[in-house]
C-alpha positions as a Markdown table, in Angstrom:
| # | Residue | x | y | z |
|---|---|---|---|---|
| 1 | Met | 12.3 | 51.8 | -21.8 |
| 2 | Arg | 9.4 | 49.5 | -22.7 |
| 3 | His | 8.5 | 48.0 | -26.1 |
| 4 | Leu | 4.9 | 47.2 | -27.0 |
| 5 | Asp | 4.0 | 45.4 | -30.2 |
| 6 | Leu | 0.3 | 45.8 | -31.0 |
| 7 | Tyr | 0.3 | 43.7 | -34.2 |
| 8 | Arg | -2.0 | 41.0 | -32.8 |
| 9 | Ile | -4.4 | 43.5 | -31.1 |
| 10 | Asp | -7.9 | 43.7 | -32.6 |
| 11 | Ser | -9.5 | 46.5 | -30.5 |
| 12 | Glu | -9.1 | 49.3 | -28.0 |
| 13 | Gly | -11.1 | 47.2 | -25.6 |
| 14 | Glu | -8.5 | 44.4 | -25.8 |
| 15 | Leu | -5.8 | 46.9 | -24.9 |
| 16 | Arg | -7.7 | 48.2 | -21.9 |
| 17 | Glu | -8.1 | 44.6 | -20.7 |
| 18 | Val | -4.4 | 44.0 | -20.7 |
| 19 | Gly | -3.6 | 47.3 | -18.9 |
| 20 | Phe | -2.3 | 49.4 | -21.9 |
| 21 | Glu | -3.3 | 52.7 | -20.4 |
| 22 | Glu | -1.6 | 51.9 | -17.0 |
| 23 | Glu | 1.6 | 51.0 | -18.9 |
| 24 | Leu | 1.6 | 54.4 | -20.6 |
| 25 | Glu | 1.3 | 56.2 | -17.3 |
| 26 | Lys | 4.5 | 54.7 | -16.0 |
| 27 | Pro | 7.6 | 57.0 | -16.2 |
| 28 | Gly | 10.1 | 56.4 | -19.0 |
| 29 | Val | 10.0 | 55.9 | -22.7 |
| 30 | Thr | 7.5 | 53.5 | -24.4 |
| 31 | Val | 8.2 | 52.4 | -28.0 |
| 32 | Ile | 5.0 | 51.1 | -29.7 |
| 33 | Glu | 5.0 | 49.1 | -33.0 |
| 34 | Trp | 1.7 | 49.1 | -34.9 |
| 35 | Ala | 0.5 | 52.0 | -32.8 |
| 36 | Glu | -2.4 | 52.7 | -35.1 |
| 37 | Arg | -4.1 | 49.7 | -33.6 |
| 38 | Ala | -4.4 | 51.6 | -30.4 |
| 39 | Gly | -7.2 | 53.7 | -32.0 |
| 40 | Asp | -7.9 | 56.9 | -30.0 |
| 41 | Leu | -6.1 | 55.7 | -26.8 |
| 42 | Leu | -2.9 | 57.6 | -27.7 |
| 43 | Glu | -4.6 | 60.9 | -28.4 |
| 44 | Leu | -4.3 | 62.1 | -24.8 |
| 45 | Tyr | -0.6 | 61.5 | -24.6 |
| 46 | Glu | 2.3 | 63.7 | -25.7 |
| 47 | Arg | 4.3 | 61.6 | -28.1 |
| 48 | Ile | 6.6 | 61.5 | -31.1 |
| 49 | Glu | 5.3 | 59.3 | -34.0 |
| 50 | Ile | 7.7 | 57.9 | -36.5 |
| 51 | Gly | 6.3 | 56.4 | -39.7 |
| 52 | Phe | 8.0 | 54.4 | -42.4 |
| 53 | Glu | 6.7 | 54.2 | -46.0 |
| 54 | Val | 8.1 | 52.0 | -48.8 |
| 55 | Leu | 8.5 | 54.1 | -51.9 |
| 56 | Gly | 10.2 | 51.4 | -54.0 |
| 57 | Asp | 12.8 | 48.6 | -53.8 |
| 58 | Asp | 15.5 | 50.9 | -52.6 |
| 59 | Ala | 13.6 | 53.9 | -51.3 |
| 60 | Arg | 11.8 | 54.7 | -48.0 |
| 61 | Arg | 10.2 | 57.8 | -46.6 |
| 62 | Ile | 10.5 | 58.4 | -42.8 |
| 63 | Thr | 8.2 | 60.9 | -41.3 |
| 64 | Val | 8.5 | 62.3 | -37.7 |
| 65 | Arg | 5.5 | 64.0 | -36.0 |
| 66 | Asp | 5.7 | 65.7 | -32.7 |
| 67 | Phe | 2.7 | 65.9 | -30.4 |
| 68 | Tyr | 4.4 | 67.8 | -27.6 |
| 69 | Gln | 3.6 | 71.3 | -26.5 |
| 70 | Pro | 6.0 | 73.1 | -26.9 |
| 71 | Ser | 7.5 | 71.0 | -29.7 |
| 72 | Val | 10.4 | 68.9 | -28.8 |
| 73 | Ile | 11.5 | 68.5 | -32.5 |
| 74 | Ala | 11.3 | 72.2 | -33.2 |
| 75 | Gly | 13.4 | 72.9 | -30.1 |
| 76 | Cys | 16.1 | 70.6 | -31.5 |
| 77 | Phe | 16.3 | 72.9 | -34.5 |
| 78 | Gly | 16.2 | 76.1 | -32.5 |
| 79 | Val | 12.8 | 77.3 | -33.6 |
| 80 | Gly | 9.8 | 78.1 | -31.4 |
| 81 | Ala | 7.0 | 76.5 | -33.4 |
| 82 | Ala | 6.5 | 73.2 | -35.0 |
| 83 | Val | 8.3 | 72.5 | -38.2 |
| 84 | Pro | 5.9 | 71.7 | -41.0 |
| 85 | Ala | 6.0 | 68.3 | -42.7 |
| 86 | Tyr | 7.0 | 68.2 | -46.4 |
């Protein structure tokens, strides 16, 4: 498992320079913080995205999106298609 923190990344070009795409091609799990800073570089990869949203002092919303075909998350719940987000 690898952990990548993209907080200080300013552009997709900067990620390409440091070998980001090559790192994603390696076998195993890669956990990426601030993944939105990768721009379109993640679009080609099957992935699970987990988002955290602050709703208040004591409340958070966690969303999980599955970009696998077939859906990994749906398979966990015994259904054949993606489960819609609410």
